[in-house]
C-alpha positions in Angstrom: 104.1 131.8 163.9 104.0 131.5 160.1 104.3 134.7 158.2 103.0 134.7 154.6 104.5 137.0 152.0 101.2 137.7 150.2 102.9 140.0 147.6 105.2 137.2 146.6 102.4 134.7 146.5 100.2 137.0 144.4 103.1 137.7 142.0 103.8 134.0 141.6 100.1 133.2 140.9 99.9 135.9 138.3 103.2 134.7 136.6 101.9 131.1 136.5 98.5 132.2 135.1 100.0 134.4 132.4 102.7 132.0 131.4 101.0 128.6 131.6 102.3 126.2 128.9 99.8 123.7 127.7 98.3 122.3 124.5 94.7 123.3 123.8 94.0 119.8 122.5 95.8 116.6 121.7 96.5 117.6 118.1 98.8 120.4 119.2 101.2 117.7 120.6 102.0 116.3 117.1 105.6 116.8 116.0 108.8 117.9 117.6 109.8 114.3 118.4 113.2 113.5 119.8 116.3 112.3 118.0 118.0 109.5 119.9 121.5 108.1 119.4 121.8 104.3 118.8 124.7 102.8 120.8 124.6 99.0 120.7 122.8 97.5 117.7 124.9 99.8 115.3 128.2 99.4 117.1 129.9 97.9 114.1 129.0 100.8 111.8 131.6 103.5 111.3 129.1 106.4 111.5 126.9 108.1 114.0 123.3 106.7 113.8 120.4 108.8 115.2 116.8 107.6 115.4 113.9 110.0 114.7 111.6 108.6 117.4 108.1 109.1 116.1 106.3 107.1 118.8 106.3 110.4 120.8 103.4 111.6 118.7 100.0 111.3 120.4 98.9 108.4 118.2 102.3 106.8 118.7 103.3 107.0 115.0 104.7 109.3 112.3 101.4 109.1 110.5 99.8 111.6 112.9 101.7 114.4 111.1 100.2 113.7 107.6 96.8 112.7 108.9 96.3 116.1 110.4 97.7 117.9 107.3 95.5 116.0 105.0 92.4 116.8 107.0 93.2 120.5 107.4 93.9 120.8 103.7 90.6 119.1 102.8 88.8 121.4 105.2 90.4 124.4 103.6 89.3 123.5 100.0 85.9 122.1 100.9 86.5 118.5 100.3 85.7 117.7 103.9 82.6 119.4 105.3 81.3 119.8 108.8 79.8 116.6 110.2 81.3 114.6 107.4 82.7 111.0 107.4 86.4 110.4 106.8 87.1 107.1 104.9 90.6 105.6 104.5 92.3 102.4 103.6 95.1 102.0 106.2 97.5 99.6 107.7 96.5 101.1 111.1 98.7 104.0 111.9 97.2 106.5 109.4 93.8 105.5 110.6 94.8 106.2 114.2 96.1 109.7 113.3 92.9 110.4 111.3 90.7 109.1 114.2 92.3 111.4 116.7 91.8 114.4 114.5 88.2 113.3 113.8 87.4 113.2 117.5 88.7 116.7 118.1 87.1 118.1 114.9 83.8 116.3 115.1 83.9 113.9 112.2 83.0 110.2 111.8 85.8 107.8 110.9 85.7 104.6 108.9 89.0 102.6 108.5 89.4 99.9 105.9 92.2 97.6 106.8 93.8 94.4 105.4 93.6 91.1 107.4 97.4 90.8 107.7 97.5 93.7 110.1 97.8 92.9 113.8 94.7 92.5 115.9 96.0 95.2 118.2 95.8 97.7 115.4 92.2 96.8 114.7 91.3 96.9 118.4 93.0 100.3 118.9 91.1 101.9 116.0 87.8 100.7 117.4 88.8 101.9 120.9 89.1 105.5 119.5 85.7 105.3 117.9 86.4 104.2 114.4 84.3 101.9 112.4 86.6 99.2 111.0 86.2 97.0 107.9 88.6 94.2 107.4 89.5 93.0 103.9 91.5 90.1 102.5 95.2 90.8 101.8 95.8 88.3 99.1 93.8 89.9 96.3 94.8 92.3 93.5 94.5 96.1 94.2 91.6 96.4 91.7 89.7 93.4 93.2 86.4 94.7 94.6 87.4 93.0 97.9 90.7 94.8 98.3 91.0 97.5 100.9 91.7 100.0 98.2 88.5 99.2 96.4 86.3 99.0 99.5 87.5 102.4 100.6 86.6 104.0 97.3 83.3 102.2 97.1 82.3 103.3 100.6 83.1 106.9 99.8 80.7 106.8 96.8 77.9 105.2 98.9 78.0 107.4 102.1 76.7 110.9 101.9 79.0 113.8 103.0 82.1 111.5 103.0 85.6 112.1 102.0 88.1 109.4 100.8 91.5 110.4 102.0 93.7 108.4 99.7 97.0 108.8 101.5 98.9 107.1 98.7 98.2 109.8 96.2 97.3 112.7 98.4 100.0 115.5 98.1 99.3 116.7 101.7 101.1 113.5 102.8 104.4 114.6 101.4 103.7 118.2 102.4 103.4 117.4 106.1 106.9 115.9 106.2 108.4 118.6 104.0 107.1 121.2 106.4 107.7 119.4 109.8 109.7 116.2 109.9 112.4 117.3 107.5 113.0 120.7 109.1 113.1 119.0 112.6 115.8 116.6 111.4 117.8 119.4 109.9 117.7 121.5 113.0 118.3 118.6 115.4 121.5 117.6 113.6 122.5 121.3 113.1 122.5 120.6 109.4 125.1 117.7 109.7 122.8 114.9 108.5 124.4 113.0 105.6 122.0 110.1 105.1 118.3 109.5 105.7 117.0 106.0 106.0 113.3 105.0 106.2 110.9 102.3 105.3 108.7 103.1 102.3 104.9 102.5 102.1 102.8 105.4 100.9 106.0 107.4 100.2 105.0 110.5 102.0 107.7 110.3 104.7 110.7 109.5 102.4 109.6 111.9 99.7 108.7 114.8 102.0 111.7 114.5 104.3 114.1 113.7 101.4 112.9 116.7 99.4 113.5 119.0 102.3 117.0 117.6 103.2 118.1 117.7 99.5 116.9 121.3 99.2 119.1 122.2 102.2 122.0 120.0 101.0 121.9 118.2 97.6 124.6 115.8 98.8 122.3 114.1 101.5 121.7 110.5 100.5 118.1 109.1 100.9 117.7 105.4 101.2 114.4 103.5 101.2 113.8 100.2 103.0 111.6 97.8 101.0 110.3 94.3 101.7 110.3 91.2 99.5 106.9 91.0 97.8 106.9 94.7 97.1 107.6 96.5 93.8 109.6 99.5 94.9 113.2 98.4 94.6 112.8 96.8 91.1 110.9 99.7 89.8 113.4 102.2 91.1 116.3 100.4 89.5 114.7 99.5 86.1 111.6 101.6 85.6 109.7 98.3 85.2 106.5 97.5 87.2 107.1 93.8 87.5 104.1 91.9 88.8 106.4 88.9 89.5 107.8 90.9 92.3 104.4 90.9 94.0 103.5 88.2 96.5 102.2 88.1 100.1 104.6 89.1 102.9 104.3 89.4 106.7 106.1 92.7 107.4 103.7 95.5 108.2 103.8 99.2 107.3 106.2 99.1 104.4 106.1 97.9 100.8 103.3 98.1 98.2 101.9 96.3 95.2 101.0 99.6 93.6 103.0 102.8 92.8 101.7 105.6 95.0 102.1 109.1 93.5 103.7 110.1 96.8 106.7 107.9 96.1 109.0 110.4 94.3 111.6 108.0 93.0 113.8 110.8 91.8 114.4 111.9 95.4 115.5 108.4 96.5 119.1 107.3 96.0 118.5 103.6 96.4 116.5 100.8 98.1 117.5 97.8 100.0 115.1 94.9 100.8 114.7 93.2 104.1 113.2 89.8 104.7 110.1 89.2 106.9 112.3 87.2 109.3 115.0 89.8 109.7 112.4 92.6 110.1 110.7 90.6 113.0 114.0 89.6 114.6 115.5 93.1 114.5 112.2 94.6 115.9 112.9 92.5 119.0 116.6 93.3 119.0 115.8 97.0 119.2 113.8 96.4 122.3 116.5 94.2 124.0 119.6 96.1 122.9 118.5 99.7 122.8 115.4 99.7 125.1 113.3 100.9 122.1 109.9 99.2 122.0 109.0 99.8 118.4 106.9 98.5 115.5 107.7 96.0 112.8 108.9 98.6 110.2 111.6 99.8 112.7 113.1 96.3 112.7 113.1 96.4 108.9 114.6 99.9 108.9 117.5 99.1 111.3 118.3 95.8 109.5 118.3 97.7 106.1 120.6 100.3 107.6 123.0 97.6 108.7 122.9 96.2 105.2 124.0 99.6 103.9 127.2 99.6 106.0 129.5 100.0 103.0 127.9 103.4 102.1 128.8 105.0 105.4 132.0 106.7 106.7 133.3 107.9 110.0 132.2 111.5 109.5 128.6 110.6 108.4 125.5 111.3 110.5 122.8 108.8 109.5 119.2 109.5 110.6 116.8 106.5 110.6 113.1 107.1 111.2 111.2 104.7 113.4 107.5 104.9 112.5 105.4 103.4 115.3 105.1 101.8 118.7 105.6 98.2 119.8 102.1 98.0 121.4 100.7 97.3 118.0 102.6 94.1 117.7 102.5 92.3 121.1 100.5 89.5 119.5 103.1 89.0 116.7 106.8 90.0 116.8 106.8 90.3 120.6 104.9 87.0 121.1 107.2 84.0 121.5 104.5 81.6 120.3 103.9 83.5 117.1 107.7 83.8 116.5 108.1 80.0 117.1 105.2 79.3 114.7 107.1 81.3 112.1 110.3 79.5 112.8 112.1 82.7 113.9 112.3 82.4 117.7 115.8 80.9 117.9 117.1 83.9 116.0 
């Protein structure tokens, strides 16, 4: 005979009901991503290397953080109104973060993307309900065909629309100053000595770097740049050299403009990584660390290795990995594409 302890069962039910732990919507899962030690690809470095693993965000990238912050700030000051249309020029990840927020909050989403971005990024944006416009990469920023210009143009043509402008929007930096930076500080118990990250819009490096230097001015902040981008030369000379600008393959980092969110005074230095090395090391992270990550992660880890002389045995280096490898299965993770580029043997 089975005897039920109804008092116990009732108490258990009430406890579970009162103390259920769940997110009210997908946006509440943004942030609090793990910090993971690298053990193999960095074995020749004298320091401890920890990866801030941003693919755990719901849109699988660090950009979820600033996308939500930019939307909430625009709602608060009236730039974004109910039923409005969000418009942004994006390399894909910011668009994804904005699209998720748009779904939950009831907005329309238009993403303007350059044709060098992977087809996977375009397909994913459409899968989450975004309208996608694809623009040529190899044109000047002020060319009416560029994704910068098309984004601005659409925002003037479409009623009740808001142009996000992640490059100059201060909420980009704010998101990382308020969330990513404090998380890194707490997760390392304040022992972080270096922060290394790829630079595109500048929000991540400037926001995190500002917070870490506020806590400890001795923390060094290093940016990873790509050949074909203006950041390194400008940081070192103060000269915007158009000769530095030419097409490149690496996605997610580098620019042919100077976004207001890149606070050069926060950054201690840049190192540049080739397209080939960025692609090769993206694959190495998967094979050596089990980390299936995006193209900018390959650039970031190769850049970190190039900075070996700056690290010592007591240093704790945090490298941030932006996005997930699923965006790149047709490129860096595709043997035929790598062979076509002449990089497969590496």
